C-alpha positions in Angstrom: -44.8 -9.9 -3.7 -41.3 -11.4 -3.4 -42.9 -14.7 -2.8 -45.0 -14.4 -5.9 -41.9 -13.6 -8.0 -40.1 -16.6 -6.7 -43.1 -18.7 -7.5 -43.1 -17.4 -11.1 -39.4 -18.0 -11.4 -40.0 -21.5 -10.0 -42.6 -22.2 -12.6 -40.2 -20.9 -15.3 -37.5 -23.2 -14.0 -39.8 -26.2 -14.3 -39.6 -25.9 -18.0 -35.9 -25.3 -18.1 -35.2 -29.0 -18.3 -37.4 -29.2 -21.4 -35.7 -26.3 -23.0 -32.0 -26.8 -22.2 -31.7 -29.8 -24.5 -32.4 -27.5 -27.5 -31.5 -24.0 -26.4 -27.9 -24.2 -27.7 -29.3 -24.9 -31.2 -31.4 -21.8 -31.3 -29.9 -19.1 -33.5 -32.5 -16.4 -33.0 -33.1 -14.5 -29.8 -36.5 -15.1 -28.3 -38.5 -12.3 -26.7 -41.9 -12.1 -25.1 -44.1 -9.0 -24.9 -46.4 -9.0 -22.0 -49.0 -6.4 -21.0 -46.9 -3.3 -22.0 -43.4 -4.7 -21.4 -41.2 -5.2 -24.4 -37.6 -6.3 -24.6 -35.5 -5.5 -27.6 -31.9 -5.2 -28.6 -30.5 -8.6 -27.5 -28.3 -10.5 -29.9 -29.3 -14.1 -30.7 -25.9 -15.4 -29.6 -22.9 -14.3 -27.6 -19.4 -15.7 -27.4 -17.1 -15.0 -24.5 -13.6 -16.0 -23.3 -13.5 -17.0 -19.7 -10.9 -16.3 -16.9 -9.2 -13.4 -18.7 -11.2 -10.6 -17.1 -13.6 -10.3 -20.1 -17.1 -8.9 -19.3 -20.3 -9.9 -21.1 -22.1 -6.6 -21.5 -25.7 -6.6 -22.8 -27.8 -3.4 -23.0 -31.3 -4.3 -24.1 -34.0 -1.7 -24.8 -36.9 -2.4 -22.3 -40.1 -0.4 -22.9 -42.8 -0.4 -20.3 -45.8 1.7 -19.3 -44.8 1.6 -15.7 -42.6 3.5 -13.4 -39.0 2.3 -13.1 -39.5 1.9 -9.3 -42.1 -0.7 -10.1 -39.9 -2.9 -12.2 -37.6 -5.8 -11.2 -35.0 -7.5 -13.4 -33.2 -10.8 -13.3 -30.5 -12.2 -15.5 -30.3 -16.0 -15.4 -27.6 -18.3 -16.6 -28.8 -21.8 -17.6 -26.8 -24.9 -18.6 -27.5 -28.5 -19.5 -27.7 -29.5 -15.8 -30.2 -26.8 -14.9 -33.5 -28.4 -13.9 -32.0 -31.8 -13.1 -31.2 -33.1 -9.7 -27.9 -33.3 -8.0 -26.4 -36.2 -6.0 -28.5 -35.2 -3.0 -31.8 -35.1 -4.9 -32.0 -31.3 -5.0 -33.1 -29.5 -8.1 -30.3 -27.5 -9.8 -31.5 -24.0 -10.1 -30.3 -21.4 -12.7 -27.6 -18.9 -11.5 -28.6 -15.3 -11.1 -25.9 -13.2 -12.6 -27.5 -9.7 -12.7 -30.3 -7.7 -11.2 -30.2 -4.6 -13.2 -31.8 -3.6 -16.6 -28.4 -4.0 -18.3 -25.9 -6.8 -17.7 -22.2 -6.4 -16.9 -20.9 -9.9 -16.0 -17.3 -11.0 -15.7 -17.1 -14.4 -17.5 -15.5 -17.0 -15.2 -17.3 -20.2 -16.5 -16.3 -23.6 -17.7 -16.2 -23.7 -21.5 -19.4 -24.9 -23.1 -22.9 -23.8 -24.2 -25.2 -21.8 -22.0 -28.5 -19.9 -22.2 -28.7 -16.3 -21.1 -32.2 -15.3 -20.0 -33.6 -12.0 -18.9 -36.8 -11.6 -16.8 -38.5 -8.1 -16.6 -41.3 -8.1 -14.1 -43.7 -5.4 -12.9 -43.9 -5.5 -9.1 -47.5 -4.3 -8.8 -49.3 -6.7 -11.2 -46.7 -9.5 -11.7 -46.6 -9.0 -15.4 -43.5 -10.8 -16.6 -41.6 -10.6 -20.0 -38.7 -12.7 -20.9 -35.9 -12.7 -23.5 -33.1 -15.1 -24.0 -30.0 -15.8 -26.2 -27.3 -18.5 -26.4 -23.9 -18.0 -24.9 -20.8 -19.9 -26.0 -17.9 -19.8 -23.5 -14.4 -20.6 -24.5 -11.0 -20.4 -22.8 -7.6 -19.3 -24.0 -5.5 -21.8 -22.0 -4.2 -23.9 -24.8 -1.1 -21.8 -25.7 1.0 -19.6 -23.5 3.2 -19.3 -20.4 2.0 -20.9 -17.2 3.3 -19.3 -14.0 3.5 -21.4 -10.8 3.5 -19.0 -7.8 3.2 -18.8 -4.0 0.3 -16.8 -2.6 0.5 -14.4 0.4 -0.9 -17.2 2.5 1.9 -19.6 1.5 -0.2 -21.8 -0.9 0.1 -22.8 -4.5 -1.6 -20.9 -7.3 -1.4 -20.6 -11.1 -1.3 -17.6 -13.5 -1.0 -17.6 -17.3 0.2 -15.3 -20.0 -1.9 -16.4 -23.0 -1.1 -16.1 -26.8 -2.3 -12.5 -26.8 0.1 -11.6 -24.0 -2.8 -11.1 -21.5 -2.2 -12.2 -17.9 -4.9 -14.3 -16.2 -4.4 -14.6 -12.4 -5.3 -17.1 -9.7 -6.7 -19.8 -12.1 -6.9 -22.5 -9.5 -9.2 -20.4 -7.4 -11.3 -19.3 -10.4 -11.6 -22.7 -12.0 -11.5 -25.1 -9.0 -12.7 -22.8 -6.3 -9.7 -23.3 -4.1 -5.9 -22.9 -4.2 -3.6 -25.9 -3.6 -2.5 -26.2 -0.1 1.2 -25.8 0.6 4.0 -23.9 -1.1 4.7 -24.6 -4.8 7.0 -27.5 -5.6 6.8 -28.3 -9.3 5.1 -27.4 -12.6 5.5 -29.5 -15.8 3.7 -29.8 -19.1 2.5 -33.3 -20.1 1.5 -34.0 -23.7 -1.2 -36.4 -24.7 -2.2 -37.7 -21.2 -4.7 -40.5 -21.4 -7.7 -40.5 -19.1 -11.3 -41.3 -18.7 -13.6 -38.3 -19.2 -16.0 -38.3 -16.3 -18.6 -36.4 -18.3 -18.8 -38.9 -21.1 -17.2 -42.0 -19.6 -15.0 -42.2 -22.7 -11.2 -42.7 -22.9 -9.5 -39.6 -24.2 -6.1 -37.9 -24.6 -5.2 -34.3 -24.0 -2.3 -32.1 -23.1 -2.1 -31.3 -19.4 -0.2 -29.6 -16.6 1.3 -31.5 -13.6 1.2 -29.3 -10.5 2.5 -30.3 -7.1 3.0 -28.6 -3.8 5.4 -29.1 -0.8 2.5 -30.5 1.2 2.5 -33.5 -1.2 -0.7 -32.4 -2.9 -1.0 -32.5 -6.7 -3.4 -32.3 -9.6 -3.1 -32.9 -13.4 -5.1 -30.3 -15.3 -6.3 -30.5 -18.9 -5.0 -27.3 -20.6 -8.1 -26.7 -22.8 -10.1 -25.7 -19.7 -8.0 -26.6 -16.6 -10.4 -29.4 -15.6 -8.8 -32.0 -13.3 -8.3 -35.2 -15.2 -5.9 -36.9 -12.8 -5.5 -36.9 -9.0 -4.9 -39.4 -6.3 -8.1 -41.2 -7.1 -7.4 -42.2 -10.7 -3.6 -41.9 -11.4 -2.9 -45.4 -10.3 -4.7 -48.8 -10.7 -4.4 -49.3 -7.0 -4.5 -46.9 -4.1 -2.1 -44.0 -4.5 1.1 -44.5 -2.5 1.0 -42.3 0.6 2.7 -39.0 0.2 3.9 -39.7 -3.4 3.9 -36.7 -5.7 4.0 -36.8 -9.6 6.5 -34.5 -11.2 6.3 -35.0 -15.0 5.4 -37.2 -17.9 8.3 -38.1 -20.3 7.9 -39.6 -23.8 10.0 -42.5 -24.8 10.4 -45.2 -27.4 8.1 -47.7 -25.6 5.5 -45.3 -24.1 5.2 -42.7 -21.4 7.2 -42.5 -18.2 5.7 -41.0 -15.1 8.3 -39.5 -12.8 7.3 -39.2 -9.2 8.8 -38.7 -5.8 8.5 -42.5 -5.3 10.0 -43.8 -8.6 9.4 -44.3 -12.3 6.2 -45.7 -13.8 5.5 -46.8 -17.3 2.5 -47.0 -19.6 2.1 -47.8 -23.2 -0.1 -44.8 -23.8 -3.8 -44.6 -24.5 -6.5 -46.5 -22.4 -7.3 -45.2 -19.0 -3.8 -43.7 -18.5 -3.4 -45.4 -15.1 -0.1 -46.7 -13.8 0.6 -50.0 -12.0 3.7 -50.8 -9.9 6.9 -48.7 -10.4 9.5 -50.0 -12.7 12.1 -48.2 -10.6 11.8 -47.2 -7.0 13.6 -44.4 -5.3 13.2 -41.0 -3.7 13.4 -39.0 -7.0 13.5 -35.2 -6.7 12.0 -32.5 -8.9 15.6 -31.9 -10.1 15.6 -34.1 -13.3 15.9 -33.6 -17.0 14.8 -35.2 -20.2 17.5 -35.8 -22.8 16.0 -35.8 -26.3 19.0 -37.5 -27.8 18.3 -40.6 -25.8 14.7 -40.9 -26.8 13.4 -40.8 -23.2 16.5 -40.9 -21.0 18.0 -38.3 -18.8 19.3 -37.9 -15.2 17.9 -37.0 -11.8 19.0 -36.4 -8.2 17.9 -39.2 -5.8 17.1 -37.7 -2.4 17.3 -41.1 -0.7 20.8 -42.1 -1.7 22.0 -38.6 -2.3 23.2 -39.6 -5.7 23.1 -38.5 -9.3 21.3 -41.2 -11.3 21.3 -41.8 -15.1 18.2 -43.1 -17.0 18.5 -44.6 -20.5 15.9 -45.0 -23.2 14.2 -48.0 -21.6 14.3 -46.7 -18.0 17.3 -48.6 -16.9 18.6 -46.5 -14.0 22.1 -46.5 -12.7 24.5 -44.2 -10.9 26.1 -41.5 -12.9 29.8 -42.2 -13.5 32.5 -40.7 -15.5 33.5 -42.3 -18.8 35.8 -44.7 -17.0 33.0 -46.0 -14.8 34.1 -44.2 -11.6 31.1 -43.0 -9.5 33.0 -41.7 -6.5 32.1 -38.1 -7.2 28.4 -38.7 -7.8 27.3 -41.5 -5.5 26.4 -41.6 -1.8 27.1 -37.9 -1.2 25.5 -38.1 2.3 25.8 -34.4 3.2 24.9 -33.1 -0.2 21.7 -31.6 -1.6 20.7 -30.6 -5.1 19.7 -27.0 -5.6 19.6 -26.7 -9.4 19.2 -28.8 -12.6 19.3 -27.5 -16.1 19.7 -28.8 -19.7 21.4 -27.3 -22.7 21.7 -28.0 -26.4 24.9 -25.9 -26.7 28.3 -27.5 -27.3 28.8 -31.0 -25.9 27.3 -30.5 -22.4 23.7 -31.4 -21.8 23.0 -31.8 -18.1 23.8 -29.2 -15.4 23.5 -29.9 -11.7 24.5 -27.7 -8.8 25.0 -29.6 -5.5 25.6 -28.0 -2.1 27.7 -29.6 0.6 25.7 -28.9 3.8 28.7 -29.4 6.1 30.5 -26.2 4.9 28.2 -24.6 2.3 30.4 -25.3 -0.7 28.7 -25.6 -4.0 29.8 -27.8 -7.0 28.8 -27.6 -10.7 28.3 -31.0 -12.3 28.2 -31.1 -16.1 26.9 -34.3 -17.7 26.9 -35.5 -21.3 25.5 -38.7 -22.8 23.0 -40.1 -25.2 21.2 -43.4 -26.0 23.0 -45.5 -23.4 22.8 -43.0 -20.5 24.3 -39.9 -18.9 28.0 -39.6 -17.8 29.9 -37.1 -15.7 32.0 -34.8 -17.9 33.3 -32.4 -15.2 32.9 -31.5 -11.5 34.0 -28.0 -10.5 33.9 -26.4 -7.0 32.4 -22.9 -7.3 34.7 -20.2 -6.0 33.5 -19.0 -2.6 33.3 -15.3 -3.6 31.6 -16.0 -7.0 28.0 -15.1 -7.7 27.3 -18.7 -8.7 28.4 -19.8 -5.2 26.0 -17.4 -3.5 23.0 -17.2 -5.8 19.4 -17.5 -4.7 18.1 -18.7 -8.1 19.5 -20.3 -11.3 18.4 -20.9 -14.9 20.1 -22.5 -17.8 20.4 -21.0 -21.3 19.2 -23.8 -23.5 20.0 -23.1 -27.1 21.9 -20.0 -27.7 24.9 -19.7 -25.2 26.9 -21.8 -22.7 25.4 -19.9 -19.8 23.9 -20.6 -16.5 22.1 -17.5 -15.2 22.1 -16.7 -11.5 20.5 -14.1 -9.3 22.7 -12.8 -6.5 21.9 -9.8 -4.3 19.0 -8.7 -6.5 21.1 -8.6 -9.7 21.4 -10.9 -12.7 24.7 -12.6 -13.8 25.7 -15.2 -16.4 28.3 -17.8 -15.8 30.2 -19.1 -18.9 30.2 -22.8 -18.1 32.5 -23.8 -20.9 35.3 -21.4 -19.8 38.2 -22.7 -17.7 37.5 -20.4 -14.8 33.7 -20.3 -15.1 33.9 -16.6 -16.0 30.9 -14.4 -14.8 29.4 -11.3 -16.3 26.6 -9.1 -15.0 23.6 -8.8 -17.3 21.7 -5.5 -17.1 18.3 -5.9 -18.9 16.9 -2.7 -20.2 13.5 -1.4 -19.0 13.8 -2.6 -15.4 13.8 0.3 -12.9 16.8 0.5 -10.6 14.5 0.3 -7.6 13.3 -3.2 -8.5 15.2 -6.2 -7.2 15.6 -9.2 -9.6 14.6 -12.5 -8.0 13.7 -14.8 -10.9 15.1 -15.8 -14.3 14.1 -18.4 -17.0 14.9 -19.2 -20.6 11.9 -20.5 -22.4 12.1 -21.2 -26.1 10.3 -22.9 -29.0 11.8 -23.8 -32.4 8.6 -25.5 -33.6 8.1 -25.6 -37.3 4.4 -24.8 -36.7 5.2 -21.1 -36.7 5.5 -20.0 -33.0 9.3 -20.0 -32.7 10.9 -17.8 -30.1 13.7 -17.7 -27.6 13.0 -15.6 -24.6 14.9 -14.6 -21.5 12.3 -13.9 -18.8 13.4 -11.8 -15.8 11.3 -11.4 -12.7 11.3 -8.8 -9.9 9.4 -8.7 -6.6 8.0 -5.9 -4.5 6.1 -7.0 -1.5 3.5 -9.5 -2.7 3.6 -8.2 -6.3 5.7 -9.6 -9.1 6.7 -8.4 -12.6 7.9 -10.5 -15.5 9.9 -8.9 -18.3 10.1 -10.9 -21.6 13.2 -10.3 -23.8 14.2 -11.6 -27.1 17.9 -12.6 -27.0 21.0 -11.9 -29.0 23.2 -14.9 -28.1 22.7 -15.3 -24.4 21.9 -11.6 -23.6 18.6 -9.8 -23.7 18.2 -7.7 -26.8 16.9 -4.2 -26.1 13.7 -3.3 -24.3 11.3 -6.1 -23.1 8.7 -7.1 -25.7 6.2 -7.7 -23.0 5.8 -7.0 -19.3 3.2 -8.5 -17.0 2.6 -8.0 -13.3 0.6 -9.9 -10.8 0.3 -10.9 -7.2 2.3 -13.6 -5.4 5.9 -14.9 -5.8 6.9 -16.6 -9.0 8.5 -20.1 -8.6 8.4 -21.7 -12.0 7.4 -20.8 -15.5 6.6 -23.2 -18.4 5.4 -22.8 -22.0 2.8 -25.1 -23.5 1.1 -25.3 -26.9 -2.0 -27.4 -27.6 -0.8 -28.1 -31.2 2.2 -30.1 -30.1 2.4 -33.9 -29.8 3.8 -36.2 -27.1 6.7 -37.4 -29.3 10.3 -36.8 -28.3 10.5 -34.3 -31.2 8.2 -31.9 -29.2 10.7 -31.9 -26.3 13.5 -31.3 -28.7 11.7 -28.2 -29.8 10.9 -27.1 -26.3 12.8 -29.5 -24.0 13.5 -27.3 -21.0 10.3 -28.5 -19.5 11.4 -30.0 -16.2 14.6 -28.2 -15.3 15.3 -25.4 -12.8 
């Protein structure tokens, strides 16, 4: 009997290719009554949001003149490719998503139009009744906080807190079917990335996320559905340089700059969005920032020369010097590594770097200022050996409300007043965090966009085993104000957190509104 049912399903699938071209246009549920089997109670259309734990629940009323033991049910999911052949010449069959009378299906599907089909069959006489409805699947990825994290296996994954403050976990696994190999390295939003849509073979632009891992792997994902639009096969006109990893897209007066571990690339925007030869070569690190006042400039740490480098509006790169032109404190620091980069719109200091002297462990705070012509060294201060800043495990910069660098030392949170003579420190005790939890992460994410979603949050993270919690606070000055407005918890270890909104544009103004996109 099983063979007979498979044969009937096979016959039904033969007509799928004729029906899928029009099923998404049907607005009325279709049912078939066959020899005493009736299906009622299905809606004509359903809408679901994918990857947020939402379940599609359908409870039809099925009337038969047979014993329940003699009935078999199948719920099928059909899309526009069902009934066609794949690259190996095999017919693409519909997916079976349920085998009970009622359907309870967690929706983890690419956004688009589908057909939902129910088969109700009597095992003894092969009588078969069907019902179907359209299913529209959407995602909620376009606005929210993306979380780059390390999995228990030491790989790279992505979570998201959407605009409804709902956490979606392990999105790379859910959408791509696999996590990214290697520990997390960098996460950056990229607005209006040009690419060729493989589905339509048309040139398009969309907002994206640049994700890279320490194993030199990367992907650039469209934020509407997390589809991969750029990887090693189509980021460059020629073959991708071996081991090169993209970090971020930066808007400028003359187009878009791609910052990678191998240098700086330029494109005028639009078209295929591919890059040619680098305009600047170097071993650029993830520690770099965008300076909105210079319309595309900024600064970065070069891991090859162990130097702080300045970038002006047209990507002319030179060593950071003080205002007199002296670069002794910033260039060819052979034994130094960069461990933090931040950017602030408070007072007269924009760039913040912390460098570590590996010969003795001493740490130095470099504060930069600049503008259209480039970035210059304002001050260099050795951090006191017993200070929290000199021993911290994690740093973050307050961007718009206080001259603070936050640091995590010994599971506690501190703020360093960077415009004070002695770099005064104060402990910050956010409300609502149990004493048993150890703080291991902090970030300041803000938006002052005129479109209506303005905020300024201090986000504090704690870790327990392989589980994290993130506490979102509104701020009064540079301190968290009262209880957290939202708390989320998930698995893994948080490494970076970035905010993105699909309504933004790629202009430098967007980065002024939310310009702490590359730091920490």
